[in-house]
N, C-alpha and C positions, 0 to 999 in steps of 0.2 A: 527251470521248472522245479528243481530240487530246492526245498526250503529247509533251513537249519532250525531244529527244535531243541530247546533246553529243558532238561528234566529236573523237576523239583520234588523233593519229599516234604510234605506239609503235615506236621503232627499238631492236631488241635482237637480237643474234646468237645468244644461247643460247635455242633454241626451246622447250626444256622449261620454263625459267623464264618465258619470255614467255607460254606457254600458260596457266600458272597465273594470271598477272596479268590476262590478257585475260578469262578466265572470271570472275574476280572483278569487274572493272570492268563487264562486260556483264551481270552480275547486277543492276546498277543501270541507269539510263537513259543509258549511254554507248555510243557506237559506236566500235570500235577498228579502225584500219587498222594492220597489223603488217608491218614490213619487217626485213630481217636485216643491212643494212649502210648506211653513211652516204650512199653515192651513191644507193641506191634511195630513201632518205628524202628526199634533195634533190629527186629527180624527182617524188615524191608531192607535195611542198610547192609545186612549180611548177604542178601541175595541180589541186589540191584545196585548199579553204579549211578549216582546222581551228580548233576552239575551244581546243585545248591540244596541246602537244608534249612527249612523254617521250623523252629520248635517253639510251641507254646510252653511256657515254664510249668504252670500248674496243671499237669496231666495226671490221670490215674496211673497207678502201678510204678511208673518211673518218670520223674520230673524231667523237663527239658534241660535244666541245668546239669543234672547228673548224667543224662544221656550224652550231653556235649563232651563229657570227659571220658566216655567209654564207647566212642564210635567204632564200629567194626573196621577191620583193616581195609576192606574194599573201598571204604569212603574216608579213609584217614586223612586225605588232603582236600576233602570237599568243604567249602566255606559254609559257616553256620550263622544264622541270625536268630537270636532269642527274642520271643515276643513275651513281654512281661508287664505286670502291673506296677504302679509306682511304689507299692509297699513291699516289694520283693527284692530289696537291695542286697540282702545277704545271698540270695540265690544267684543274683547277677554276678556277685563277686566270686561265687563258687564256679560259675560257668566260665568266668574270665581266665581260669587256669587252662582252658582248652586253647591250644594254638590255632584251632580252626575257627574260633569265634571271631567274626569280623565286625560285630556290633550287636546292640540290642535296641529294640523299639518298644516304647511304652504304649500300652493300650489305653484308649482306642487310638488308632493310627490312620494316616492318610495312605491308601493303597498306591497313589501316584508316587509318593516319596519312597515307599518300599520298592516299587519298580525301579526307580532311579538308583537306589542303593544296589539292587541285584545287578543291574546293567553295569554299574560302575565296578563292582567287585569282580564280575566275570569278564570285564573289559570287552563288552560286546559293542562293536561299531554301530553307530546310529542307523546305518542303512541295513542292518541285519535284523532290526526289530520291526515286526509287521503288526500294525493295528488292523485287525480284520474288519472292524467297523467302517474303515475308510473304503472298503471294497464291497458295497452292498450287493447282495445276490439278486439276479433277475434272469428270466428265461425269455427268449424271443424266437419266433419262427423265422427261418432264413432259407436262402437258396444258394446253391453252389453249382457252378458250371459243370464241374466234374462229377459231383455226387448227388445232385438233385435237391430234394427237399429235406430239411432237418431243423434242428433247434440249436441255439447257441446259449451256453451257460456262462453268464457274465458274473464276475466278482467271486467272492468266497462264500461258500454255503455254511457260514458260521451259525451254529446251533440248529442246523437242519440235518435230517437223515435221508437215506435213500428212498424210503417210503413216501415221505412228503415231497421230495423232488420228483419222483415218478408221477405223483398225482398232478403236480403243476405242469409237467411236460405233457401229460395226456390232455389237460385243459387247453394248452397252447396249440398242440398238434390237431386237436379235434378228431381227425381221422388220418389214416395212413395214406401216403401217395399211392398211385395205381400200381407201382412196382412192389408195394408192400415191403419196401426197404427204406430206411432213412438214416441220417447221420446225426451225431451229437458233437458239436464243436465246443471244446472246453478251453476257457481262457487260462492264462498263466496264473491268475489270482485264485482260481479254483484249488490249486495245489498248495495254497497257504493253509488249507485245512489239513491237519495231521493225518486224517483218515481218508484223504482224497481218493486214493486208488481203491480202497475198500468200498467206498461209496459208489464209485463207478462200476465196479464188478457187480455189486448188488443191484444197481440201477438197471444194468443190461438184463439181468435175470428177471427182474420184475416186469420190465417193459416187454420182453420177449413173451412172457407168460400172458400178459394183458392182451397183446395184439395177436397172440397165437402164431408167432413166427420164430425162426431160428435166431439164436443169439448172434450168430455171425452176420445176420441181416441188419444188425445195428452197428454202424461204424463209428468209432471214436476218433475224432480229429483233435490232436493235442498240439500245443505250440512247440 
């Protein structure tokens, strides 16, 4: 049930480009912290430990190349990839002085190739990388001999929140069973979402309020 997540700091001042890459990486089991300038990146690196660092070179305040050579001690062994344009060769040479730099990628780039590079550098076994899109989320009404009527949450709720899931459960349930108690059966893939437990907690609160029952009247069945 426990899923490994890998934490990435991504510094990129082009927010539209950043959003695309963040969504792509978080489709897999990566957590991404995004900042828009080198100084903000340095502050993050002082306070949080990361598994990987992605630095756009041409950022405001402090360039990626210069930051690569002054990474705070907390992340002094964290591998770095520099994202750079083809006309920034001098900056790439500057960044190359960093022992943490494991490569650079020219823009525009293929996110699949970046993922392969990250997985290779971190030596992540293939069976530890989860593509959430392969586990589409669905809800079905079900019965259990011991617990009565309930719903089963199949797959991973990728890009869904507790409010949306509560609405979908209400649509599937229609109405409560006579006992005014029900269960939620959760698949193993549900926990591929990094906030799975947080979603479940909020889900119980929302459903208890909707049906005007106690939270303990909603039973969670986990694998």
